[in-house]
Structures are given as C-alpha cells and as structure tokens.
LUMPA-873799 format. One record per atom (N, C-alpha, C, CB): x, y, z; residue in one letter. Coordinates in steps of 0.2 Angstrom, whole numbers, padded with zeros to 4 digits, always signed. Glycine has a CB too. Example, Ala and Ser with C-alpha at 12.3 -4.5 7.8 and 13.67 -1.06 7.14 Angstrom:
BEGIN
+0066-0028+0039A
+0062-0022+0039A
+0066-0016+0039A
+0057-0022+0045A
+0064-0011+0035S
+0068-0005+0036S
+0064+0000+0039S
+0070-0003+0029S
This chain:
BEGIN
-0535+0192+0702X
-0536+0185+0701X
-0543+0184+0698X
-0536+0181+0707X
-0543+0179+0694X
-0550+0178+0690X
-0552+0171+0693X
-0548+0177+0682X
-0559+0171+0693X
-0563+0165+0696X
-0568+0163+0690X
-0567+0166+0703X
-0566+0158+0686X
-0570+0155+0681X
-0577+0153+0683X
-0565+0151+0677X
-0582+0155+0680X
-0589+0152+0682X
-0591+0146+0677X
-0595+0159+0682X
-0590+0149+0671X
-0592+0143+0666X
-0589+0146+0659X
-0601+0143+0665X
-0587+0141+0654X
-0584+0142+0649X
-0587+0138+0643X
-0576+0140+0651X
-0589+0141+0638X
-0593+0137+0632X
-0588+0138+0626X
-0601+0139+0631X
-0585+0132+0622X
-0582+0133+0616X
-0586+0129+0611X
-0576+0131+0616X
-0585+0131+0604X
-0587+0127+0599X
-0595+0127+0599X
-0584+0119+0600X
-0599+0131+0602X
-0606+0130+0602X
-0608+0132+0595X
-0611+0134+0607X
-0613+0129+0592X
-0616+0131+0585X
-0623+0131+0586X
-0614+0126+0580X
-0626+0136+0583X
-0634+0136+0583X
-0636+0138+0577X
-0638+0141+0587X
-0643+0138+0575X
-0647+0139+0569X
-0646+0147+0567X
-0655+0137+0570X
-0649+0148+0560X
-0648+0154+0558X
-0652+0160+0562X
-0650+0154+0551X
-0657+0157+0565X
-0662+0161+0569X
-0659+0163+0576X
-0669+0158+0570X
-0654+0160+0578X
-0652+0161+0585X
-0651+0168+0587X
-0644+0157+0586X
-0654+0170+0593X
-0655+0175+0596X
-0654+0176+0604X
-0661+0177+0594X
-0650+0180+0608X
-0650+0180+0614X
-0652+0187+0616X
-0643+0179+0616X
-0657+0187+0621X
-0659+0193+0624X
-0659+0193+0632X
-0665+0195+0622X
-0653+0195+0635X
-0653+0196+0642X
-0651+0203+0644X
-0648+0191+0646X
-0657+0206+0644X
-0658+0214+0644X
-0656+0215+0652X
-0666+0217+0643X
-0656+0212+0657X
-0654+0213+0663X
-0646+0211+0664X
-0658+0210+0668X
-0643+0208+0660X
-0636+0206+0659X
-0636+0199+0663X
-0632+0211+0662X
-0630+0198+0666X
-0628+0193+0671X
-0624+0195+0676X
-0626+0187+0669X
-0624+0192+0683X
-0621+0195+0688X
-0613+0194+0688X
-0624+0192+0694X
-0611+0192+0683X
-0603+0191+0682X
-0601+0194+0676X
-0601+0183+0681X
-0594+0195+0674X
-0592+0197+0668X
-0593+0191+0663X
-0584+0199+0669X
-0593+0194+0656X
-0594+0189+0652X
-0590+0191+0645X
-0602+0188+0651X
-0585+0187+0643X
-0582+0188+0637X
-0584+0184+0632X
-0575+0187+0639X
-0586+0187+0627X
-0591+0184+0621X
-0587+0184+0615X
-0598+0188+0621X
-0585+0179+0612X
-0583+0179+0604X
-0588+0176+0600X
-0577+0175+0604X
-0590+0180+0595X
-0595+0179+0589X
-0591+0177+0583X
-0600+0184+0589X
-0591+0171+0582X
-0586+0169+0576X
-0590+0169+0569X
-0583+0161+0577X
-0596+0170+0569X
-0599+0171+0563X
-0603+0178+0562X
-0604+0166+0562X
-0605+0181+0556X
-0609+0188+0556X
-0614+0188+0562X
-0612+0190+0549X
-0614+0193+0564X
-0620+0194+0570X
-0621+0202+0570X
-0617+0192+0577X
-0627+0203+0573X
-0630+0209+0576X
-0629+0210+0583X
-0637+0210+0573X
-0627+0216+0586X
-0626+0216+0592X
-0629+0223+0595X
-0620+0216+0594X
-0632+0223+0600X
-0635+0229+0604X
-0629+0233+0606X
-0640+0227+0610X
-0629+0239+0604X
-0624+0244+0605X
-0627+0250+0605X
-0619+0243+0600X
-0627+0255+0610X
-0630+0261+0611X
-0638+0261+0609X
-0627+0266+0605X
-0641+0255+0611X
-0648+0255+0610X
-0651+0253+0604X
-0651+0262+0611X
-0647+0251+0600X
-0648+0248+0593X
-0644+0242+0591X
-0648+0253+0589X
-0647+0238+0587X
-0644+0233+0584X
-0639+0235+0578X
-0648+0228+0581X
-0633+0233+0579X
-0628+0235+0574X
-0625+0229+0571X
-0622+0240+0577X
-0625+0228+0564X
-0622+0222+0561X
-0614+0222+0561X
-0624+0221+0554X
-0611+0216+0562X
-0604+0216+0562X
-0602+0209+0559X
-0601+0217+0570X
-0595+0209+0556X
-0593+0203+0553X
-0591+0198+0558X
-0588+0205+0548X
-0589+0193+0555X
-0586+0188+0560X
-0580+0190+0564X
-0586+0181+0557X
-0579+0185+0568X
-0573+0186+0573X
-0573+0192+0577X
-0567+0185+0570X
-0578+0193+0581X
-0578+0199+0585X
-0578+0196+0592X
-0584+0205+0584X
-0576+0201+0597X
-0578+0199+0604X
-0581+0205+0607X
-0572+0197+0607X
-0584+0204+0613X
-0587+0209+0617X
-0586+0207+0625X
-0595+0210+0615X
-0583+0212+0629X
-0582+0210+0636X
-0588+0214+0639X
-0575+0212+0638X
-0592+0211+0642X
-0598+0213+0646X
-0597+0214+0654X
-0604+0209+0645X
-0597+0220+0656X
-0597+0220+0664X
-0604+0217+0666X
-0596+0228+0667X
-0602+0216+0674X
-0609+0212+0677X
-0615+0217+0676X
-0607+0211+0686X
-0621+0214+0675X
-0627+0217+0674X
-0628+0222+0669X
-0628+0221+0680X
-0624+0222+0664X
-0624+0225+0657X
-0629+0221+0653X
-0617+0226+0654X
-0633+0224+0650X
-0637+0221+0644X
-0634+0218+0639X
-0641+0226+0641X
-0635+0211+0638X
-0633+0206+0633X
-0638+0205+0627X
-0630+0200+0636X
-0638+0208+0622X
-0641+0207+0616X
-0638+0206+0610X
-0646+0211+0616X
-0639+0200+0606X
-0636+0198+0600X
-0640+0193+0596X
-0629+0196+0601X
-0639+0193+0589X
-0643+0188+0585X
-0638+0186+0579X
-0649+0191+0582X
-0640+0180+0576X
-0636+0178+0570X
-0638+0183+0564X
-0637+0171+0569X
-0633+0183+0559X
-0635+0187+0554X
-0631+0183+0547X
-0632+0195+0555X
-0636+0183+0542X
-0632+0181+0535X
-0629+0175+0534X
-0626+0185+0535X
-0630+0169+0538X
-0627+0163+0537X
-0633+0158+0539X
-0621+0162+0541X
-0630+0151+0538X
-0635+0146+0539X
-0634+0143+0546X
-0634+0139+0533X
-0629+0145+0550X
-0628+0144+0557X
-0624+0149+0560X
-0625+0137+0558X
-0625+0148+0567X
-0622+0153+0571X
-0616+0150+0575X
-0627+0157+0575X
-0610+0152+0576X
-0606+0150+0580X
-0603+0155+0585X
-0601+0147+0576X
-0602+0153+0591X
-0601+0158+0597X
-0597+0153+0602X
-0607+0162+0600X
-0593+0157+0606X
-0589+0154+0612X
-0590+0160+0617X
-0582+0152+0611X
-0590+0158+0624X
-0590+0163+0629X
-0587+0161+0636X
-0597+0166+0630X
-0585+0165+0640X
-0583+0164+0647X
-0586+0169+0652X
-0576+0165+0647X
-0589+0166+0656X
-0592+0170+0663X
-0587+0169+0668X
-0599+0168+0666X
-0586+0175+0671X
-0580+0175+0676X
-0581+0180+0682X
-0574+0176+0673X
-0578+0179+0687X
-0578+0185+0692X
-0570+0188+0692X
-0580+0182+0699X
-0569+0194+0693X
-0563+0196+0693X
-0563+0204+0697X
-0561+0196+0686X
-0558+0206+0700X
-0556+0212+0702X
-0550+0215+0699X
-0556+0213+0709X
-0548+0213+0693X
-0543+0215+0689X
-0543+0222+0688X
-0543+0212+0683X
-0539+0226+0689X
-0540+0234+0688X
-0539+0236+0680X
-0534+0239+0693X
-0537+0230+0676X
-0536+0232+0669X
-0543+0231+0665X
-0531+0227+0665X
-0548+0229+0670X
-0555+0228+0666X
-0558+0234+0666X
-0559+0223+0669X
-0556+0239+0663X
-0560+0245+0663X
-0558+0250+0656X
-0559+0248+0670X
-0562+0255+0655X
-0560+0260+0649X
-0554+0264+0652X
-0566+0265+0647X
-0550+0267+0648X
-0549+0265+0641X
-0545+0259+0639X
-0545+0271+0639X
-0543+0255+0644X
-0539+0250+0642X
-0542+0244+0638X
-0536+0248+0648X
-0548+0243+0639X
-0552+0239+0635X
-0558+0241+0634X
-0552+0232+0638X
-0561+0241+0629X
-0568+0243+0628X
-0573+0238+0631X
-0569+0244+0620X
-0578+0242+0635X
-0584+0237+0638X
-0590+0238+0634X
-0585+0239+0646X
-0593+0232+0632X
-0599+0231+0630X
-0599+0234+0623X
-0604+0234+0634X
-0594+0234+0620X
-0592+0237+0613X
-0589+0231+0608X
-0587+0244+0613X
-0592+0229+0603X
-0589+0223+0599X
-0582+0226+0597X
-0593+0220+0592X
-0576+0221+0597X
-0570+0223+0594X
-0568+0217+0589X
-0564+0223+0600X
-0566+0219+0583X
-0563+0214+0578X
-0557+0211+0581X
-0562+0217+0571X
-0556+0205+0582X
-0550+0202+0585X
-0544+0202+0579X
-0552+0194+0587X
-0539+0203+0582X
-0533+0203+0577X
-0531+0196+0576X
-0526+0207+0581X
-0531+0192+0580X
-0529+0185+0579X
-0534+0180+0583X
-0521+0183+0581X
-0540+0179+0579X
-0545+0175+0582X
-0543+0167+0583X
-0551+0175+0577X
-0538+0165+0579X
-0536+0158+0581X
-0532+0158+0588X
-0531+0156+0576X
-0529+0163+0590X
-0525+0163+0596X
-0530+0164+0602X
-0520+0168+0595X
-0535+0168+0601X
-0540+0169+0606X
-0544+0161+0606X
-0545+0175+0604X
-0545+0158+0601X
-0549+0152+0602X
-0545+0147+0605X
-0550+0149+0595X
-0539+0146+0604X
-0534+0142+0608X
-0534+0144+0616X
-0527+0143+0605X
-0533+0150+0617X
-0533+0152+0625X
-0540+0150+0627X
-0532+0160+0627X
-0545+0150+0625X
-0551+0149+0628X
-0553+0141+0628X
-0557+0154+0625X
-0549+0137+0624X
-0550+0130+0625X
-0545+0128+0631X
-0548+0127+0618X
-0540+0131+0632X
-0535+0130+0637X
-0539+0132+0644X
-0529+0134+0636X
-0542+0137+0643X
-0546+0139+0650X
-0552+0134+0651X
-0550+0147+0649X
-0555+0132+0646X
-0560+0127+0647X
-0557+0120+0651X
-0561+0125+0640X
-0550+0119+0648X
-0547+0113+0651X
-0545+0114+0658X
-0541+0112+0648X
-0542+0121+0659X
-0539+0121+0666X
-0545+0122+0671X
-0534+0128+0665X
-0550+0125+0669X
-0557+0125+0674X
-0559+0119+0677X
-0563+0128+0670X
-0558+0113+0674X
-0560+0107+0677X
-0554+0103+0679X
-0564+0103+0671X
-0548+0106+0678X
-0542+0103+0681X
-0541+0103+0689X
-0536+0107+0679X
-0536+0100+0692X
-0536+0100+0698X
-0529+0100+0700X
-0539+0095+0702X
-0525+0104+0696X
-0518+0106+0697X
-0516+0110+0703X
-0515+0108+0691X
-0510+0110+0706X
-0509+0114+0712X
-0508+0121+0710X
-0503+0112+0716X
-0507+0123+0703X
-0506+0130+0701X
-0511+0132+0696X
-0499+0131+0698X
-0517+0128+0697X
-0523+0129+0693X
-0525+0136+0693X
-0529+0125+0694X
-0526+0140+0698X
-0528+0146+0699X
-0523+0151+0695X
-0529+0148+0706X
-0518+0150+0696X
-0512+0154+0693X
-0512+0153+0685X
-0506+0152+0696X
-0513+0148+0684X
-0514+0146+0676X
-0520+0150+0673X
-0515+0138+0675X
-0525+0149+0676X
-0532+0152+0674X
-0530+0160+0674X
-0539+0151+0680X
-0527+0163+0679X
-0526+0170+0679X
-0521+0172+0673X
-0524+0172+0685X
-0516+0169+0672X
-0511+0170+0667X
-0515+0170+0660X
-0506+0164+0667X
-0519+0165+0659X
-0524+0164+0652X
-0528+0170+0651X
-0528+0159+0652X
-0531+0171+0657X
-0536+0176+0656X
-0533+0184+0655X
-0541+0176+0663X
-0527+0184+0658X
-0523+0190+0657X
-0521+0191+0649X
-0516+0190+0661X
-0520+0185+0647X
-0518+0185+0640X
-0524+0186+0635X
-0516+0177+0638X
-0530+0185+0637X
-0536+0186+0633X
-0537+0194+0634X
-0543+0182+0636X
-0535+0196+0640X
-0537+0203+0640X
-0532+0208+0636X
-0538+0205+0648X
-0526+0205+0636X
-0521+0209+0631X
-0523+0208+0624X
-0512+0206+0632X
-0525+0202+0622X
-0528+0202+0616X
-0534+0207+0614X
-0530+0194+0615X
-0538+0208+0619X
-0543+0212+0617X
-0540+0219+0617X
-0549+0210+0621X
-0536+0221+0622X
-0534+0228+0622X
-0529+0228+0615X
-0529+0230+0629X
-0526+0224+0613X
-0522+0225+0606X
-0526+0226+0600X
-0518+0219+0605X
-0532+0222+0600X
-0537+0222+0595X
-0540+0229+0594X
-0542+0216+0598X
-0541+0232+0601X
-0545+0238+0601X
-0540+0244+0599X
-0547+0239+0609X
-0534+0244+0600X
-0529+0249+0598X
-0527+0248+0592X
-0524+0250+0602X
-0527+0243+0588X
-0524+0243+0582X
-0529+0240+0576X
-0517+0239+0582X
-0534+0243+0575X
-0540+0242+0570X
-0538+0239+0564X
-0544+0248+0569X
-0532+0242+0561X
-0531+0240+0555X
-0527+0233+0555X
-0526+0245+0552X
-0524+0231+0560X
-0521+0224+0561X
-0527+0219+0561X
-0516+0224+0568X
-0532+0221+0564X
-0538+0216+0566X
-0541+0214+0559X
-0545+0221+0570X
-0539+0217+0554X
-0543+0215+0548X
-0537+0212+0543X
-0546+0221+0544X
-0532+0210+0546X
-0527+0205+0542X
-0531+0199+0541X
-0521+0204+0546X
-0530+0196+0535X
-0532+0190+0533X
-0530+0184+0538X
-0531+0188+0526X
-0534+0180+0541X
-0531+0176+0546X
-0527+0170+0543X
-0536+0173+0551X
-0529+0169+0536X
-0526+0164+0532X
-0519+0165+0531X
-0529+0163+0525X
-0517+0172+0530X
-0510+0174+0529X
-0507+0174+0536X
-0509+0183+0526X
-0510+0175+0542X
-0505+0175+0548X
-0504+0167+0550X
-0510+0178+0555X
-0508+0162+0548X
-0507+0156+0549X
-0501+0154+0544X
-0513+0152+0548X
-0501+0156+0538X
-0496+0155+0534X
-0489+0157+0536X
-0497+0158+0528X
-0489+0163+0538X
-0482+0166+0541X
-0480+0162+0547X
-0484+0175+0543X
-0485+0160+0551X
-0483+0156+0557X
-0480+0149+0555X
-0489+0155+0560X
-0483+0146+0550X
-0480+0140+0547X
-0474+0140+0545X
-0484+0138+0541X
-0472+0146+0541X
-0466+0147+0538X
-0461+0147+0544X
-0467+0152+0533X
-0462+0151+0549X
-0457+0152+0553X
-0456+0146+0559X
-0458+0158+0556X
-0462+0142+0559X
-0462+0136+0563X
-0458+0131+0559X
-0468+0133+0565X
-0458+0131+0553X
-0455+0125+0549X
-0452+0128+0543X
-0460+0120+0547X
-0445+0131+0544X
-0441+0134+0538X
-0438+0129+0534X
-0436+0139+0541X
-0438+0123+0537X
-0434+0117+0533X
-0439+0115+0527X
-0432+0111+0539X
-0445+0117+0527X
-0450+0115+0522X
-0448+0117+0515X
-0457+0117+0523X
-0450+0114+0510X
-0449+0116+0503X
-0454+0122+0501X
-0450+0109+0498X
-0452+0127+0503X
-0457+0133+0502X
-0456+0135+0495X
-0456+0138+0506X
-0462+0136+0491X
-0462+0138+0484X
-0468+0144+0485X
-0462+0132+0478X
-0468+0148+0480X
-0474+0153+0480X
-0480+0148+0478X
-0472+0159+0476X
-0479+0144+0474X
-0486+0140+0472X
-0488+0136+0477X
-0484+0135+0467X
-0484+0133+0482X
-0486+0130+0488X
-0490+0135+0492X
-0481+0126+0491X
-0487+0140+0494X
-0490+0144+0499X
-0496+0147+0496X
-0485+0149+0501X
-0496+0148+0489X
-0503+0151+0487X
-0509+0145+0487X
-0503+0155+0480X
-0506+0140+0486X
-0512+0134+0487X
-0514+0134+0495X
-0510+0126+0485X
-0510+0135+0499X
-0511+0133+0506X
-0517+0139+0508X
-0504+0134+0510X
-0517+0145+0505X
-0521+0150+0507X
-0527+0151+0502X
-0517+0156+0508X
-0527+0147+0497X
-0532+0147+0491X
-0532+0153+0488X
-0539+0146+0494X
-0526+0156+0486X
-0525+0162+0482X
-0522+0161+0476X
-0522+0167+0486X
-0521+0165+0471X
-0516+0165+0465X
-0510+0167+0468X
-0519+0169+0458X
-0504+0165+0464X
-0498+0167+0466X
-0497+0174+0466X
-0493+0164+0463X
-0500+0178+0460X
-0500+0185+0460X
-0503+0189+0466X
-0503+0187+0454X
-0509+0186+0468X
-0513+0189+0473X
-0510+0187+0479X
-0522+0187+0473X
-0507+0181+0481X
-0504+0181+0487X
-0498+0185+0488X
-0502+0173+0488X
-0494+0187+0482X
-0488+0191+0483X
-0490+0198+0484X
-0484+0191+0476X
-0495+0200+0481X
-0498+0207+0483X
-0501+0207+0490X
-0504+0209+0479X
-0505+0203+0493X
-0507+0203+0499X
-0503+0202+0505X
-0512+0199+0500X
-0497+0198+0504X
-0492+0197+0507X
-0488+0203+0510X
-0489+0193+0504X
-0487+0206+0504X
-0482+0212+0503X
-0486+0218+0507X
-0480+0214+0495X
-0492+0217+0506X
-0496+0223+0509X
-0497+0222+0517X
-0503+0224+0506X
-0497+0216+0519X
-0500+0214+0526X
-0493+0215+0530X
-0502+0205+0526X
-0487+0211+0528X
-0481+0211+0531X
-0475+0214+0530X
-0479+0205+0531X
-0477+0219+0524X
-0471+0223+0521X
-0465+0219+0519X
-0469+0229+0527X
-0465+0213+0517X
-0460+0209+0514X
-0463+0204+0509X
-0455+0205+0520X
-0460+0202+0505X
-0463+0197+0500X
-0462+0190+0505X
-0458+0197+0493X
-0467+0186+0501X
-0467+0179+0505X
-0461+0175+0504X
-0473+0175+0502X
-0458+0175+0499X
-0450+0171+0498X
-0445+0175+0502X
-0448+0172+0489X
-0445+0181+0503X
-0440+0185+0507X
-0441+0183+0514X
-0440+0193+0506X
-0448+0182+0516X
-0449+0180+0523X
-0447+0173+0525X
-0456+0180+0524X
-0447+0168+0519X
-0445+0161+0520X
-0437+0162+0521X
-0447+0157+0514X
-0434+0166+0517X
-0427+0166+0518X
-0425+0169+0525X
-0423+0170+0512X
-0429+0174+0528X
-0427+0177+0534X
-0429+0172+0539X
-0431+0184+0536X
-0434+0168+0539X
-0435+0162+0543X
-0429+0157+0544X
-0442+0159+0540X
-0427+0155+0538X
-0421+0151+0539X
-0415+0154+0541X
-0420+0148+0532X
-0413+0160+0540X
-0408+0163+0542X
-0409+0164+0550X
-0407+0169+0539X
-0415+0166+0552X
-0416+0167+0559X
-0415+0160+0563X
-0422+0170+0561X
-0417+0155+0560X
-0416+0148+0563X
-0409+0146+0563X
-0421+0142+0558X
-0406+0147+0558X
-0398+0145+0556X
-0395+0150+0563X
-0396+0148+0548X
-0396+0156+0563X
-0393+0159+0569X
-0394+0156+0575X
-0395+0166+0568X
-0400+0154+0577X
-0401+0151+0583X
-0396+0145+0583X
-0409+0151+0584X
-0396+0140+0578X
-0393+0135+0579X
-0385+0136+0579X
-0395+0131+0573X
-0382+0141+0576X
-0375+0143+0576X
-0374+0145+0583X
-0374+0148+0572X
-0378+0148+0586X
-0377+0151+0594X
-0377+0146+0599X
-0383+0155+0596X
-0382+0140+0597X
-0383+0136+0603X
-0381+0129+0603X
-0390+0137+0604X
-0379+0126+0597X
-0377+0120+0596X
-0370+0120+0593X
-0381+0117+0592X
-0367+0114+0592X
-0361+0112+0590X
-0361+0109+0582X
-0357+0107+0594X
-0367+0109+0580X
-0368+0105+0574X
-0364+0109+0568X
-0376+0106+0572X
-0361+0105+0564X
-0358+0108+0558X
-0362+0111+0553X
-0355+0103+0553X
-0360+0116+0550X
-0363+0121+0545X
-0367+0116+0540X
-0357+0126+0542X
-0365+0112+0538X
-0368+0108+0533X
-0374+0105+0536X
-0364+0102+0531X
-0374+0103+0541X
-0380+0100+0545X
-0386+0105+0545X
-0378+0097+0553X
-0383+0112+0548X
-0388+0116+0549X
-0392+0119+0543X
-0385+0121+0553X
-0387+0119+0537X
-0390+0121+0530X
-0396+0116+0530X
-0383+0121+0524X
-0394+0109+0530X
-0400+0105+0528X
-0406+0106+0533X
-0398+0098+0529X
-0405+0107+0539X
-0411+0108+0544X
-0414+0115+0542X
-0408+0107+0551X
-0411+0119+0539X
-0414+0125+0538X
-0418+0126+0531X
-0410+0130+0539X
-0418+0119+0527X
-0421+0119+0521X
-0417+0120+0514X
-0426+0124+0521X
-0409+0121+0516X
-0406+0121+0510X
-0402+0115+0507X
-0402+0126+0512X
-0402+0114+0502X
-0400+0108+0498X
-0393+0108+0497X
-0403+0107+0492X
-0390+0114+0497X
-0383+0114+0496X
-0380+0120+0501X
-0381+0117+0488X
-0374+0117+0504X
-0370+0122+0508X
-0368+0128+0505X
-0364+0119+0511X
-0367+0128+0500X
-0363+0134+0496X
-0369+0140+0495X
-0361+0132+0487X
-0375+0138+0494X
-0381+0142+0493X
-0383+0145+0500X
-0386+0139+0491X
-0383+0140+0505X
-0384+0142+0512X
-0379+0148+0514X
-0384+0135+0517X
-0373+0147+0513X
-0367+0151+0516X
-0368+0158+0512X
-0359+0148+0514X
-0369+0158+0505X
-0370+0164+0502X
-0376+0168+0504X
-0371+0163+0496X
-0381+0164+0505X
-0387+0168+0507X
-0386+0171+0515X
-0394+0164+0506X
-0384+0166+0519X
-0382+0169+0525X
-0378+0177+0526X
-0378+0163+0528X
-0373+0176+0522X
-0369+0181+0522X
-0372+0188+0519X
-0362+0180+0518X
-0376+0187+0514X
-0380+0192+0511X
-0384+0195+0515X
-0383+0189+0506X
-0387+0191+0520X
-0392+0194+0526X
-0389+0196+0531X
-0398+0188+0529X
-0383+0194+0533X
-0381+0195+0540X
-0374+0199+0539X
-0380+0188+0545X
-0370+0199+0534X
-0365+0202+0533X
-0358+0198+0535X
-0365+0207+0536X
-0359+0192+0537X
-0354+0187+0539X
-0355+0181+0537X
-0354+0187+0547X
-0350+0176+0537X
-0351+0170+0535X
-0353+0166+0542X
-0345+0167+0532X
-0357+0160+0540X
-0359+0157+0546X
-0354+0155+0551X
-0362+0151+0544X
-0348+0154+0549X
-0342+0152+0554X
-0340+0159+0558X
-0336+0149+0550X
-0340+0165+0554X
-0338+0170+0559X
-0344+0171+0563X
-0336+0176+0555X
-0350+0170+0561X
-0356+0172+0565X
-0355+0168+0572X
-0364+0169+0563X
-0354+0161+0571X
-0353+0157+0577X
-0348+0159+0581X
-0352+0150+0576X
-0342+0162+0579X
-0337+0164+0582X
-0338+0170+0587X
-0331+0165+0578X
-0343+0174+0584X
-0345+0180+0587X
-0350+0180+0591X
-0346+0184+0582X
-0355+0175+0591X
-0361+0174+0594X
-0362+0168+0598X
-0366+0174+0589X
-0358+0163+0597X
-0359+0157+0601X
-0359+0158+0609X
-0353+0152+0599X
-0364+0153+0611X
-0365+0154+0618X
-0360+0149+0621X
-0372+0152+0620X
-0357+0151+0626X
-0351+0148+0630X
-0354+0141+0632X
-0347+0152+0636X
-0351+0135+0630X
-0354+0129+0633X
-0349+0125+0637X
-0358+0124+0627X
C-alpha cells in the first residue's frame, strides 16, 4: 500500500532553480523533471534532457538544478510505502530514467493529486493502483531505453488515430499536427512504429470495424461511415484485403451471441 504525503504538479521556476537536500527526505520521492536538468548521480552533477524521472528512497541525497532554458518545470510525489517492487533491479533508485510516455505519467500524477484530497470509500485503493501504474511506467522506461526516445508528438498522433478512426486522415493533416513535412513524417513514423502512417489509419479503421461487427447489429453501411469510409464498396474491399473475409462473413464467424 501507499500513503501519499504530498503531490506537486505543474510547478514552474526560473532558470537558476536549484534544489539541494543533501540529507534527503524521510519518505520516498518520485521526481519528474520536464525541462533539461543536471542531477547529482554518483557524486557529480550530470546533465539530462527533458522528461526524466528519478525515484529516491528515504534519506537519499536529492540534488538537481535547471539547465539551458529560461524556466524549469518539475513535478513530484512524496510518499510512504512498503511495496516490494520498490527496489533494484526492478526499478532504478536515485538514477534518472528517460520516460517512454511522459504524457501518461503526467496524467497519472494529476489523478493522484486529485485522489489525495478526495474522500471516497475506495480512495486508498485508487491511490495504490495509480502508484503501481507509475512504478510500472518507471520499470518499462528503464528496461526499454530505445522506446524512451520516441518522439512524444508521434505517440500522441498515433493515439489520436486509434481513438478517432472516423476522421478524414491525410498525410498532410497528420504532418501539420506534429509540425513535420510529409516526407519527414513518413520516415519517422515508419522508423518508430514499423508501419506507415496511412497503413496505421487503415488498421485503426479495420480494428474499429471488427469490434462493431462483433458487438453490434448495425448495418455494414453504417459501420463503414462510422469508420471514416465514404463508400461502402471501398470499405468492404479494404476490409477483405486486411482480414481475408468480407464484413458479413466476419460477423457470422465472430459475432457475440446477443
């Protein structure tokens, strides 16, 4: 279980911001540095890029400072816990780790800030579940250093594609969303996700169509429209190319008994 002592989100300081707690604090501290910083590691200050996190055990020296920008942005949680996961090698202790998905960590911390002042019956369980999720994110970031350097703009774009397959996705529109040229987007997306952005759009639509065919009685024409297709014929042809069967046959084979 976890007991949250304090949560700070969206804190912003000047370019000369520096923290020196050489004796540490008597609780665990999960620190996220959202702008470039220098962190004390192994007795010396080492510079790191933005969006790193550090998990400090109780009474561990905590020293860091802003580097290279006009402001410093950080978030942190102080907590008590006896969770056996909080040890090496499952998670690195007092060592900065580049986050795979800093946006997700940010949202988790905001939820924790809210839950910490709430008065729900299951508040403690909610906090423990969210803290477990933070620890899992730290673990995944520490064991997959390559994924941690994926451009967060591309992650957000892919999430948007799968959340909204019905949108009129074009390479131009996607490139504008992530402030890249069309050719650069194509290269980066393929290198990152091993699929082109337009093929990913198609797969998001087919995946959504499969779910609707399995779980609803909607006509195929309505499903095609909901998946972003302007013509039923185009949808059926593309669906068969990707799945090997027509939408009607897929429904017969996979429809959930209602």
